[in-house]
PDB file of N, CA, C and O in Angstrom:
ATOM      1  N   MET A   1     -11.057  -1.775  23.725  1.00  0.00           N
ATOM      2  CA  MET A   1     -11.418  -2.063  22.523  1.00  0.00           C
ATOM      3  C   MET A   1     -12.517  -0.860  21.762  1.00  0.00           C
ATOM      4  O   MET A   1     -13.509  -0.556  22.424  1.00  0.00           O
ATOM      5  N   GLY A   2     -12.307  -0.135  20.258  1.00  0.00           N
ATOM      6  CA  GLY A   2     -12.733   0.661  20.036  1.00  0.00           C
ATOM      7  C   GLY A   2     -14.124   0.219  19.446  1.00  0.00           C
ATOM      8  O   GLY A   2     -14.035  -1.009  19.463  1.00  0.00           O
ATOM      9  N   ARG A   3     -15.350   0.537  18.937  1.00  0.00           N
ATOM     10  CA  ARG A   3     -16.285   0.100  18.426  1.00  0.00           C
ATOM     11  C   ARG A   3     -16.219   0.355  17.051  1.00  0.00           C
ATOM     12  O   ARG A   3     -15.452   1.209  16.609  1.00  0.00           O
ATOM     13  N   THR A   4     -16.909  -0.268  16.383  1.00  0.00           N
ATOM     14  CA  THR A   4     -16.997  -0.045  14.837  1.00  0.00           C
ATOM     15  C   THR A   4     -18.148   0.172  14.384  1.00  0.00           C
ATOM     16  O   THR A   4     -19.009  -0.649  14.698  1.00  0.00           O
ATOM     17  N   THR A   5     -18.537   1.313  13.522  1.00  0.00           N
ATOM     18  CA  THR A   5     -19.532   1.801  13.122  1.00  0.00           C
ATOM     19  C   THR A   5     -19.637   1.331  11.977  1.00  0.00           C
ATOM     20  O   THR A   5     -18.525   1.062  11.523  1.00  0.00           O
ATOM     21  N   HIS A   6     -20.977   0.962  10.865  1.00  0.00           N
ATOM     22  CA  HIS A   6     -21.253   0.222   9.411  1.00  0.00           C
ATOM     23  C   HIS A   6     -21.556   1.719   9.157  1.00  0.00           C
ATOM     24  O   HIS A   6     -22.746   1.856   9.441  1.00  0.00           O
ATOM     25  N   LYS A   7     -21.053   2.886   8.765  1.00  0.00           N
ATOM     26  CA  LYS A   7     -22.100   3.794   7.685  1.00  0.00           C
ATOM     27  C   LYS A   7     -21.723   3.663   6.463  1.00  0.00           C
ATOM     28  O   LYS A   7     -22.246   4.364   5.597  1.00  0.00           O
ATOM     29  N   PHE A   8     -20.800   2.794   6.172  1.00  0.00           N
ATOM     30  CA  PHE A   8     -21.226   3.169   4.660  1.00  0.00           C
ATOM     31  C   PHE A   8     -21.209   1.859   4.058  1.00  0.00           C
ATOM     32  O   PHE A   8     -20.404   0.995   4.406  1.00  0.00           O
ATOM     33  N   ALA A   9     -22.273   1.658   2.962  1.00  0.00           N
ATOM     34  CA  ALA A   9     -22.834   0.079   2.533  1.00  0.00           C
ATOM     35  C   ALA A   9     -21.226  -0.244   1.291  1.00  0.00           C
ATOM     36  O   ALA A   9     -20.389   0.413   0.672  1.00  0.00           O
ATOM     37  N   PRO A  10     -21.580  -1.562   1.517  1.00  0.00           N
ATOM     38  CA  PRO A  10     -19.736  -2.071   0.914  1.00  0.00           C
ATOM     39  C   PRO A  10     -20.115  -1.604  -0.287  1.00  0.00           C
ATOM     40  O   PRO A  10     -19.227  -0.825  -0.632  1.00  0.00           O
ATOM     41  N   GLU A  11     -21.246  -1.673  -1.404  1.00  0.00           N
ATOM     42  CA  GLU A  11     -20.878  -1.062  -2.559  1.00  0.00           C
ATOM     43  C   GLU A  11     -20.294   0.673  -2.771  1.00  0.00           C
ATOM     44  O   GLU A  11     -20.109   1.216  -3.860  1.00  0.00           O
ATOM     45  N   VAL A  12     -20.091   1.282  -1.442  1.00  0.00           N
ATOM     46  CA  VAL A  12     -19.910   2.499  -1.536  1.00  0.00           C
ATOM     47  C   VAL A  12     -18.429   2.164  -1.267  1.00  0.00           C
ATOM     48  O   VAL A  12     -17.463   2.563  -1.918  1.00  0.00           O
ATOM     49  N   ARG A  13     -18.427   1.483  -0.355  1.00  0.00           N
ATOM     50  CA  ARG A  13     -16.522   1.334  -0.268  1.00  0.00           C
ATOM     51  C   ARG A  13     -15.792   1.110  -1.454  1.00  0.00           C
ATOM     52  O   ARG A  13     -14.865   1.772  -1.919  1.00  0.00           O
ATOM     53  N   GLU A  14     -16.500  -0.226  -2.011  1.00  0.00           N
ATOM     54  CA  GLU A  14     -15.729  -0.799  -3.226  1.00  0.00           C
ATOM     55  C   GLU A  14     -16.075  -0.097  -4.182  1.00  0.00           C
ATOM     56  O   GLU A  14     -15.365  -0.338  -5.158  1.00  0.00           O
ATOM     57  N   ARG A  15     -17.000   0.829  -4.415  1.00  0.00           N
ATOM     58  CA  ARG A  15     -17.073   2.172  -5.555  1.00  0.00           C
ATOM     59  C   ARG A  15     -15.649   3.441  -5.209  1.00  0.00           C
ATOM     60  O   ARG A  15     -14.880   3.921  -6.042  1.00  0.00           O
ATOM     61  N   ALA A  16     -15.684   3.625  -4.154  1.00  0.00           N
ATOM     62  CA  ALA A  16     -14.634   4.601  -3.621  1.00  0.00           C
ATOM     63  C   ALA A  16     -13.291   3.638  -3.691  1.00  0.00           C
ATOM     64  O   ALA A  16     -12.358   4.398  -3.432  1.00  0.00           O
ATOM     65  N   VAL A  17     -12.862   2.544  -3.883  1.00  0.00           N
ATOM     66  CA  VAL A  17     -11.273   2.068  -3.746  1.00  0.00           C
ATOM     67  C   VAL A  17     -11.330   2.026  -5.215  1.00  0.00           C
ATOM     68  O   VAL A  17     -10.293   2.267  -5.832  1.00  0.00           O
ATOM     69  N   CYS A  18     -12.694   1.679  -6.018  1.00  0.00           N
ATOM     70  CA  CYS A  18     -12.297   1.339  -7.498  1.00  0.00           C
ATOM     71  C   CYS A  18     -11.867   3.341  -7.899  1.00  0.00           C
ATOM     72  O   CYS A  18     -10.857   3.715  -8.495  1.00  0.00           O
ATOM     73  N   MET A  19     -12.707   4.032  -7.483  1.00  0.00           N
ATOM     74  CA  MET A  19     -12.229   5.720  -7.781  1.00  0.00           C
ATOM     75  C   MET A  19     -10.873   5.966  -7.371  1.00  0.00           C
ATOM     76  O   MET A  19     -10.353   6.804  -8.107  1.00  0.00           O
ATOM     77  N   VAL A  20     -10.022   5.494  -6.360  1.00  0.00           N
ATOM     78  CA  VAL A  20      -8.788   6.324  -6.217  1.00  0.00           C
ATOM     79  C   VAL A  20      -8.033   5.442  -7.001  1.00  0.00           C
ATOM     80  O   VAL A  20      -7.067   5.961  -7.559  1.00  0.00           O
ATOM     81  N   LEU A  21      -8.268   3.900  -7.250  1.00  0.00           N
ATOM     82  CA  LEU A  21      -7.175   3.342  -8.437  1.00  0.00           C
ATOM     83  C   LEU A  21      -7.668   3.879  -9.708  1.00  0.00           C
ATOM     84  O   LEU A  21      -6.802   3.703 -10.564  1.00  0.00           O
ATOM     85  N   GLU A  22      -8.819   4.525 -10.231  1.00  0.00           N
ATOM     86  CA  GLU A  22      -9.146   4.957 -12.486  1.00  0.00           C
ATOM     87  C   GLU A  22      -8.604   6.579 -12.044  1.00  0.00           C
ATOM     88  O   GLU A  22      -8.417   7.317 -13.011  1.00  0.00           O
ATOM     89  N   HIS A  23      -8.228   7.440 -10.057  1.00  0.00           N
ATOM     90  CA  HIS A  23      -8.056   8.823 -11.041  1.00  0.00           C
ATOM     91  C   HIS A  23      -6.530   9.092 -10.185  1.00  0.00           C
ATOM     92  O   HIS A  23      -6.012  10.203 -10.080  1.00  0.00           O
ATOM     93  N   GLU A  24      -6.161   8.263  -9.816  1.00  0.00           N
ATOM     94  CA  GLU A  24      -4.581   8.268  -9.071  1.00  0.00           C
ATOM     95  C   GLU A  24      -3.590   9.308 -10.048  1.00  0.00           C
ATOM     96  O   GLU A  24      -2.797  10.216  -9.800  1.00  0.00           O
ATOM     97  N   SER A  25      -4.047   8.715 -11.154  1.00  0.00           N
ATOM     98  CA  SER A  25      -3.142   9.795 -12.370  1.00  0.00           C
ATOM     99  C   SER A  25      -3.228  10.768 -12.367  1.00  0.00           C
ATOM    100  O   SER A  25      -2.336  11.530 -12.738  1.00  0.00           O
ATOM    101  N   GLU A  26      -4.455  11.147 -11.902  1.00  0.00           N
ATOM    102  CA  GLU A  26      -5.136  12.587 -12.146  1.00  0.00           C
ATOM    103  C   GLU A  26      -4.310  13.451 -10.847  1.00  0.00           C
ATOM    104  O   GLU A  26      -4.129  14.658 -11.005  1.00  0.00           O
ATOM    105  N   HIS A  27      -4.002  13.021 -10.037  1.00  0.00           N
ATOM    106  CA  HIS A  27      -3.519  13.615  -8.628  1.00  0.00           C
ATOM    107  C   HIS A  27      -1.904  13.470  -8.365  1.00  0.00           C
ATOM    108  O   HIS A  27      -1.500  12.405  -8.830  1.00  0.00           O
ATOM    109  N   PRO A  28      -0.944  14.198  -7.789  1.00  0.00           N
ATOM    110  CA  PRO A  28       0.403  14.494  -7.940  1.00  0.00           C
ATOM    111  C   PRO A  28       0.811  12.800  -6.835  1.00  0.00           C
ATOM    112  O   PRO A  28       1.907  12.243  -6.913  1.00  0.00           O
ATOM    113  N   SER A  29      -0.323  12.299  -5.933  1.00  0.00           N
ATOM    114  CA  SER A  29       0.411  11.132  -5.129  1.00  0.00           C
ATOM    115  C   SER A  29      -1.323  10.288  -5.095  1.00  0.00           C
ATOM    116  O   SER A  29      -2.436  10.778  -5.284  1.00  0.00           O
ATOM    117  N   ARG A  30      -0.974   9.126  -4.831  1.00  0.00           N
ATOM    118  CA  ARG A  30      -1.747   8.208  -3.799  1.00  0.00           C
ATOM    119  C   ARG A  30      -2.669   9.251  -2.944  1.00  0.00           C
ATOM    120  O   ARG A  30      -3.660   9.966  -3.094  1.00  0.00           O
ATOM    121  N   CYS A  31      -2.097   9.029  -2.350  1.00  0.00           N
ATOM    122  CA  CYS A  31      -2.383   9.917  -0.835  1.00  0.00           C
ATOM    123  C   CYS A  31      -3.336  11.418  -1.003  1.00  0.00           C
ATOM    124  O   CYS A  31      -4.138  11.780  -0.142  1.00  0.00           O
ATOM    125  N   ALA A  32      -3.078  12.134  -2.207  1.00  0.00           N
ATOM    126  CA  ALA A  32      -3.346  12.852  -2.867  1.00  0.00           C
ATOM    127  C   ALA A  32      -4.793  12.897  -3.222  1.00  0.00           C
ATOM    128  O   ALA A  32      -5.553  13.853  -3.060  1.00  0.00           O
ATOM    129  N   ALA A  33      -5.089  11.635  -3.768  1.00  0.00           N
ATOM    130  CA  ALA A  33      -6.063  10.842  -4.374  1.00  0.00           C
ATOM    131  C   ALA A  33      -7.073  10.206  -3.508  1.00  0.00           C
ATOM    132  O   ALA A  33      -8.230   9.974  -3.857  1.00  0.00           O
ATOM    133  N   ILE A  34      -6.540   9.930  -2.309  1.00  0.00           N
ATOM    134  CA  ILE A  34      -7.507   9.357  -1.457  1.00  0.00           C
ATOM    135  C   ILE A  34      -7.869  10.380  -0.416  1.00  0.00           C
ATOM    136  O   ILE A  34      -9.022  10.314   0.011  1.00  0.00           O
ATOM    137  N   THR A  35      -7.182  11.194   0.002  1.00  0.00           N
ATOM    138  CA  THR A  35      -7.798  12.349   0.335  1.00  0.00           C
ATOM    139  C   THR A  35      -8.737  13.481  -0.247  1.00  0.00           C
ATOM    140  O   THR A  35      -9.177  14.451   0.369  1.00  0.00           O
ATOM    141  N   SER A  36      -8.931  13.170  -1.464  1.00  0.00           N
ATOM    142  CA  SER A  36     -10.150  13.615  -2.723  1.00  0.00           C
ATOM    143  C   SER A  36     -11.080  13.613  -2.267  1.00  0.00           C
ATOM    144  O   SER A  36     -11.890  14.332  -1.683  1.00  0.00           O
ATOM    145  N   ILE A  37     -10.768  11.897  -2.867  1.00  0.00           N
ATOM    146  CA  ILE A  37     -12.112  11.407  -2.665  1.00  0.00           C
ATOM    147  C   ILE A  37     -12.715  10.857  -1.726  1.00  0.00           C
ATOM    148  O   ILE A  37     -13.877  10.451  -1.752  1.00  0.00           O
ATOM    149  N   ALA A  38     -11.781  10.801  -0.626  1.00  0.00           N
ATOM    150  CA  ALA A  38     -12.504  10.632   0.397  1.00  0.00           C
ATOM    151  C   ALA A  38     -13.151  11.942   1.322  1.00  0.00           C
ATOM    152  O   ALA A  38     -14.031  11.755   2.163  1.00  0.00           O
ATOM    153  N   THR A  39     -12.660  13.077   1.071  1.00  0.00           N
ATOM    154  CA  THR A  39     -13.963  14.171   1.131  1.00  0.00           C
ATOM    155  C   THR A  39     -15.439  14.489  -0.067  1.00  0.00           C
ATOM    156  O   THR A  39     -16.467  15.165  -0.020  1.00  0.00           O
ATOM    157  N   MET A  40     -14.786  13.560  -1.061  1.00  0.00           N
ATOM    158  CA  MET A  40     -15.884  13.551  -1.886  1.00  0.00           C
ATOM    159  C   MET A  40     -17.239  12.805  -1.524  1.00  0.00           C
ATOM    160  O   MET A  40     -18.406  13.079  -1.802  1.00  0.00           O
ATOM    161  N   ILE A  41     -16.562  11.570  -0.672  1.00  0.00           N
ATOM    162  CA  ILE A  41     -17.921  10.328  -0.187  1.00  0.00           C
ATOM    163  C   ILE A  41     -18.386  11.078   1.018  1.00  0.00           C
ATOM    164  O   ILE A  41     -19.591  11.077   1.269  1.00  0.00           O
ATOM    165  N   GLY A  42     -17.418  11.818   1.906  1.00  0.00           N
ATOM    166  CA  GLY A  42     -17.914  11.934   3.008  1.00  0.00           C
ATOM    167  C   GLY A  42     -17.447  11.304   4.353  1.00  0.00           C
ATOM    168  O   GLY A  42     -18.072  11.164   5.404  1.00  0.00           O
ATOM    169  N   CYS A  43     -15.646  10.826   3.890  1.00  0.00           N
ATOM    170  CA  CYS A  43     -15.576   9.739   4.918  1.00  0.00           C
ATOM    171  C   CYS A  43     -13.781  10.473   5.582  1.00  0.00           C
ATOM    172  O   CYS A  43     -13.587  11.534   4.988  1.00  0.00           O
ATOM    173  N   SER A  44     -12.940  10.245   6.281  1.00  0.00           N
ATOM    174  CA  SER A  44     -11.908  10.439   6.087  1.00  0.00           C
ATOM    175  C   SER A  44     -10.582   9.795   5.385  1.00  0.00           C
ATOM    176  O   SER A  44     -10.725   8.763   4.730  1.00  0.00           O
ATOM    177  N   GLY A  45      -9.612  10.245   5.481  1.00  0.00           N
ATOM    178  CA  GLY A  45      -8.444   9.517   3.878  1.00  0.00           C
ATOM    179  C   GLY A  45      -7.931   8.836   5.090  1.00  0.00           C
ATOM    180  O   GLY A  45      -7.188   8.124   4.414  1.00  0.00           O
ATOM    181  N   HIS A  46      -7.642   8.366   6.531  1.00  0.00           N
ATOM    182  CA  HIS A  46      -7.714   7.063   7.239  1.00  0.00           C
ATOM    183  C   HIS A  46      -8.062   6.152   6.366  1.00  0.00           C
ATOM    184  O   HIS A  46      -7.345   5.407   5.699  1.00  0.00           O
ATOM    185  N   THR A  47      -9.866   6.309   6.429  1.00  0.00           N
ATOM    186  CA  THR A  47     -10.903   5.493   6.568  1.00  0.00           C
ATOM    187  C   THR A  47     -10.589   4.510   5.102  1.00  0.00           C
ATOM    188  O   THR A  47     -10.374   3.311   4.927  1.00  0.00           O
ATOM    189  N   LEU A  48     -10.686   5.648   4.240  1.00  0.00           N
ATOM    190  CA  LEU A  48     -10.429   4.924   2.933  1.00  0.00           C
ATOM    191  C   LEU A  48      -9.239   4.604   2.500  1.00  0.00           C
ATOM    192  O   LEU A  48      -9.175   4.107   1.375  1.00  0.00           O
ATOM    193  N   LEU A  49      -8.135   4.782   3.188  1.00  0.00           N
ATOM    194  CA  LEU A  49      -7.128   4.063   3.070  1.00  0.00           C
ATOM    195  C   LEU A  49      -6.681   2.469   3.764  1.00  0.00           C
ATOM    196  O   LEU A  49      -5.732   1.744   3.465  1.00  0.00           O
ATOM    197  N   GLU A  50      -7.965   2.239   4.975  1.00  0.00           N
ATOM    198  CA  GLU A  50      -7.976   1.299   5.335  1.00  0.00           C
ATOM    199  C   GLU A  50      -8.919   0.226   4.371  1.00  0.00           C
ATOM    200  O   GLU A  50      -8.791  -0.995   4.274  1.00  0.00           O
ATOM    201  N   TRP A  51      -9.873   1.094   3.722  1.00  0.00           N
ATOM    202  CA  TRP A  51     -11.018   0.077   2.654  1.00  0.00           C
ATOM    203  C   TRP A  51      -9.673  -0.489   1.435  1.00  0.00           C
ATOM    204  O   TRP A  51      -9.692  -1.576   0.857  1.00  0.00           O
ATOM    205  N   GLU A  52      -8.492   0.682   1.271  1.00  0.00           N
ATOM    206  CA  GLU A  52      -7.805   0.060  -0.226  1.00  0.00           C
ATOM    207  C   GLU A  52      -6.912  -0.909  -0.030  1.00  0.00           C
ATOM    208  O   GLU A  52      -6.500  -1.748  -0.830  1.00  0.00           O
ATOM    209  N   LYS A  53      -6.460  -0.619   1.844  1.00  0.00           N
ATOM    210  CA  LYS A  53      -5.788  -1.857   2.150  1.00  0.00           C
ATOM    211  C   LYS A  53      -6.115  -3.513   2.511  1.00  0.00           C
ATOM    212  O   LYS A  53      -5.338  -4.466   2.435  1.00  0.00           O
ATOM    213  N   LYS A  54      -7.074  -3.497   2.790  1.00  0.00           N
ATOM    214  CA  LYS A  54      -8.091  -4.282   3.075  1.00  0.00           C
ATOM    215  C   LYS A  54      -8.779  -5.283   1.822  1.00  0.00           C
ATOM    216  O   LYS A  54      -9.003  -6.490   1.735  1.00  0.00           O
ATOM    217  N   ALA A  55      -9.008  -3.945   0.797  1.00  0.00           N
ATOM    218  CA  ALA A  55      -9.451  -4.476  -0.820  1.00  0.00           C
ATOM    219  C   ALA A  55      -7.686  -5.607  -1.573  1.00  0.00           C
ATOM    220  O   ALA A  55      -7.675  -6.659  -2.211  1.00  0.00           O
ATOM    221  N   GLU A  56      -6.498  -4.723  -1.082  1.00  0.00           N
ATOM    222  CA  GLU A  56      -5.340  -5.278  -1.561  1.00  0.00           C
ATOM    223  C   GLU A  56      -5.050  -6.635  -1.043  1.00  0.00           C
ATOM    224  O   GLU A  56      -4.355  -7.374  -1.741  1.00  0.00           O
ATOM    225  N   VAL A  57      -5.715  -7.252   0.653  1.00  0.00           N
ATOM    226  CA  VAL A  57      -5.158  -8.401   0.938  1.00  0.00           C
ATOM    227  C   VAL A  57      -6.004  -9.395   0.631  1.00  0.00           C
ATOM    228  O   VAL A  57      -5.733 -10.590   0.519  1.00  0.00           O
ATOM    229  N   ASN A  58      -7.540  -8.599   0.434  1.00  0.00           N
ATOM    230  CA  ASN A  58      -8.612  -9.593  -0.058  1.00  0.00           C
ATOM    231  C   ASN A  58      -8.005  -9.994  -1.762  1.00  0.00           C
ATOM    232  O   ASN A  58      -7.840 -11.194  -1.978  1.00  0.00           O
ATOM    233  N   SER A  59      -7.744  -9.180  -2.714  1.00  0.00           N
ATOM    234  CA  SER A  59      -7.713  -9.224  -3.922  1.00  0.00           C
ATOM    235  C   SER A  59      -6.144 -10.542  -3.989  1.00  0.00           C
ATOM    236  O   SER A  59      -5.922 -11.398  -4.845  1.00  0.00           O
ATOM    237  N   GLY A  60      -5.503 -10.264  -2.985  1.00  0.00           N
ATOM    238  CA  GLY A  60      -3.599 -10.834  -2.700  1.00  0.00           C
ATOM    239  C   GLY A  60      -2.596 -10.192  -3.230  1.00  0.00           C
ATOM    240  O   GLY A  60      -1.447 -10.584  -3.433  1.00  0.00           O
ATOM    241  N   LYS A  61      -3.170  -9.013  -3.481  1.00  0.00           N
ATOM    242  CA  LYS A  61      -1.699  -8.225  -3.723  1.00  0.00           C
ATOM    243  C   LYS A  61      -1.104  -7.468  -2.275  1.00  0.00           C
ATOM    244  O   LYS A  61      -0.141  -6.702  -2.283  1.00  0.00           O
ATOM    245  N   ARG A  62      -1.753  -7.785  -1.240  1.00  0.00           N
ATOM    246  CA  ARG A  62      -0.696  -7.179  -0.042  1.00  0.00           C
ATOM    247  C   ARG A  62      -0.489  -8.387   0.871  1.00  0.00           C
ATOM    248  O   ARG A  62      -1.429  -9.160   0.683  1.00  0.00           O
ATOM    249  N   ALA A  63       0.241  -8.792   1.656  1.00  0.00           N
ATOM    250  CA  ALA A  63      -0.168  -9.854   2.681  1.00  0.00           C
ATOM    251  C   ALA A  63      -0.842  -9.169   3.689  1.00  0.00           C
ATOM    252  O   ALA A  63      -0.943  -7.993   4.037  1.00  0.00           O
ATOM    253  N   GLY A  64      -1.505 -10.823   4.252  1.00  0.00           N
ATOM    254  CA  GLY A  64      -2.293 -10.513   5.204  1.00  0.00           C
ATOM    255  C   GLY A  64      -3.837 -11.366   5.535  1.00  0.00           C
ATOM    256  O   GLY A  64      -4.064 -12.047   4.534  1.00  0.00           O
ATOM    257  N   VAL A  65      -4.518 -11.484   6.169  1.00  0.00           N
ATOM    258  CA  VAL A  65      -5.484 -12.612   6.166  1.00  0.00           C
ATOM    259  C   VAL A  65      -6.949 -11.839   5.800  1.00  0.00           C
ATOM    260  O   VAL A  65      -7.682 -11.162   6.521  1.00  0.00           O
ATOM    261  N   PRO A  66      -7.061 -12.213   4.413  1.00  0.00           N
ATOM    262  CA  PRO A  66      -8.251 -12.324   3.831  1.00  0.00           C
ATOM    263  C   PRO A  66      -9.870 -12.244   4.804  1.00  0.00           C
ATOM    264  O   PRO A  66     -10.125 -12.975   5.762  1.00  0.00           O
ATOM    265  N   THR A  67     -10.679 -11.292   4.305  1.00  0.00           N
ATOM    266  CA  THR A  67     -11.897 -11.070   4.834  1.00  0.00           C
ATOM    267  C   THR A  67     -12.724 -12.243   5.104  1.00  0.00           C
ATOM    268  O   THR A  67     -13.134 -12.445   6.247  1.00  0.00           O
ATOM    269  N   GLU A  68     -12.978 -12.963   4.220  1.00  0.00           N
ATOM    270  CA  GLU A  68     -13.637 -14.090   4.776  1.00  0.00           C
ATOM    271  C   GLU A  68     -12.477 -15.129   5.507  1.00  0.00           C
ATOM    272  O   GLU A  68     -12.917 -15.164   6.656  1.00  0.00           O
ATOM    273  N   LEU A  69     -11.512 -15.810   5.502  1.00  0.00           N
ATOM    274  CA  LEU A  69     -10.489 -16.187   6.119  1.00  0.00           C
ATOM    275  C   LEU A  69     -10.820 -15.578   7.793  1.00  0.00           C
ATOM    276  O   LEU A  69     -11.161 -16.353   8.686  1.00  0.00           O
ATOM    277  N   ALA A  70     -10.693 -14.446   7.960  1.00  0.00           N
ATOM    278  CA  ALA A  70     -10.563 -13.921   9.623  1.00  0.00           C
ATOM    279  C   ALA A  70     -12.304 -14.440   9.728  1.00  0.00           C
ATOM    280  O   ALA A  70     -12.547 -15.389  10.474  1.00  0.00           O
ATOM    281  N   ASP A  71     -13.378 -13.824   9.011  1.00  0.00           N
ATOM    282  CA  ASP A  71     -14.537 -13.838   9.784  1.00  0.00           C
ATOM    283  C   ASP A  71     -14.729 -15.852   9.861  1.00  0.00           C
ATOM    284  O   ASP A  71     -15.361 -16.354  10.791  1.00  0.00           O
ATOM    285  N   ARG A  72     -14.251 -16.504   9.043  1.00  0.00           N
ATOM    286  CA  ARG A  72     -14.497 -17.884   9.340  1.00  0.00           C
ATOM    287  C   ARG A  72     -13.469 -18.621  10.076  1.00  0.00           C
ATOM    288  O   ARG A  72     -13.402 -19.850  10.024  1.00  0.00           O
ATOM    289  N   LEU A  73     -12.798 -18.018  10.647  1.00  0.00           N
ATOM    290  CA  LEU A  73     -11.457 -18.094  12.043  1.00  0.00           C
ATOM    291  C   LEU A  73     -12.218 -17.044  13.301  1.00  0.00           C
ATOM    292  O   LEU A  73     -11.673 -17.053  14.404  1.00  0.00           O
ATOM    293  N   LYS A  74     -13.019 -16.475  13.174  1.00  0.00           N
ATOM    294  CA  LYS A  74     -13.812 -15.945  14.303  1.00  0.00           C
ATOM    295  C   LYS A  74     -14.472 -16.571  14.624  1.00  0.00           C
ATOM    296  O   LYS A  74     -14.648 -16.806  15.819  1.00  0.00           O
ATOM    297  N   ALA A  75     -15.292 -17.249  13.409  1.00  0.00           N
ATOM    298  CA  ALA A  75     -16.739 -18.396  13.742  1.00  0.00           C
ATOM    299  C   ALA A  75     -16.489 -19.227  14.375  1.00  0.00           C
ATOM    300  O   ALA A  75     -17.270 -19.595  15.253  1.00  0.00           O
ATOM    301  N   LEU A  76     -15.023 -19.971  14.107  1.00  0.00           N
ATOM    302  CA  LEU A  76     -14.726 -20.951  14.581  1.00  0.00           C
ATOM    303  C   LEU A  76     -14.609 -20.531  16.046  1.00  0.00           C
ATOM    304  O   LEU A  76     -15.543 -20.855  16.780  1.00  0.00           O
ATOM    305  N   GLU A  77     -13.632 -19.886  16.541  1.00  0.00           N
ATOM    306  CA  GLU A  77     -13.015 -19.577  17.961  1.00  0.00           C
ATOM    307  C   GLU A  77     -14.203 -18.928  18.659  1.00  0.00           C
ATOM    308  O   GLU A  77     -14.220 -18.701  19.868  1.00  0.00           O
ATOM    309  N   CYS A  78     -15.064 -18.682  17.929  1.00  0.00           N
ATOM    310  CA  CYS A  78     -16.850 -18.536  18.767  1.00  0.00           C
ATOM    311  C   CYS A  78     -17.042 -19.972  19.441  1.00  0.00           C
ATOM    312  O   CYS A  78     -16.763 -20.322  20.588  1.00  0.00           O
ATOM    313  N   GLU A  79     -17.476 -20.534  18.627  1.00  0.00           N
ATOM    314  CA  GLU A  79     -17.903 -22.419  18.532  1.00  0.00           C
ATOM    315  C   GLU A  79     -17.352 -22.769  19.490  1.00  0.00           C
ATOM    316  O   GLU A  79     -17.888 -23.196  20.513  1.00  0.00           O
ATOM    317  N   ASN A  80     -15.783 -22.585  19.208  1.00  0.00           N
ATOM    318  CA  ASN A  80     -15.010 -23.632  20.090  1.00  0.00           C
ATOM    319  C   ASN A  80     -15.079 -22.484  22.044  1.00  0.00           C
ATOM    320  O   ASN A  80     -14.948 -22.697  23.249  1.00  0.00           O
ATOM    321  N   ARG A  81     -15.245 -21.828  21.497  1.00  0.00           N
ATOM    322  CA  ARG A  81     -15.385 -21.173  23.397  1.00  0.00           C
ATOM    323  C   ARG A  81     -17.124 -21.539  23.609  1.00  0.00           C
ATOM    324  O   ARG A  81     -17.577 -21.021  24.630  1.00  0.00           O
ATOM    325  N   ASP A  82     -17.982 -22.227  22.912  1.00  0.00           N
ATOM    326  CA  ASP A  82     -19.443 -22.455  23.072  1.00  0.00           C
ATOM    327  C   ASP A  82     -19.161 -23.843  23.533  1.00  0.00           C
ATOM    328  O   ASP A  82     -19.850 -24.200  24.489  1.00  0.00           O
ATOM    329  N   LEU A  83     -18.155 -24.857  22.989  1.00  0.00           N
ATOM    330  CA  LEU A  83     -18.080 -26.165  22.706  1.00  0.00           C
ATOM    331  C   LEU A  83     -17.325 -26.123  24.107  1.00  0.00           C
ATOM    332  O   LEU A  83     -17.517 -27.224  24.622  1.00  0.00           O
ATOM    333  N   ARG A  84     -16.571 -25.349  24.923  1.00  0.00           N
ATOM    334  CA  ARG A  84     -16.107 -25.550  26.476  1.00  0.00           C
ATOM    335  C   ARG A  84     -17.237 -25.826  27.366  1.00  0.00           C
ATOM    336  O   ARG A  84     -17.047 -26.002  28.569  1.00  0.00           O
TER     337      ARG A  84
END
């Protein structure tokens, strides 16, 4: 299992995702916009793409489990383990 580091503050992540949406029309493709903005903030294009996907899930635009629900499920599973 990989180790997750949180190098970027949530505010930076949120702003980067907003920048992709704001500047997408200035680039030939969404991928080009993501790559350009990722370079500006110092992360990989893949990382920014993942942030964008998660933002879409959380807003209901994409299918998936929202962060809040995933965190709650994780806490309940931990509590269940402790009770056993």
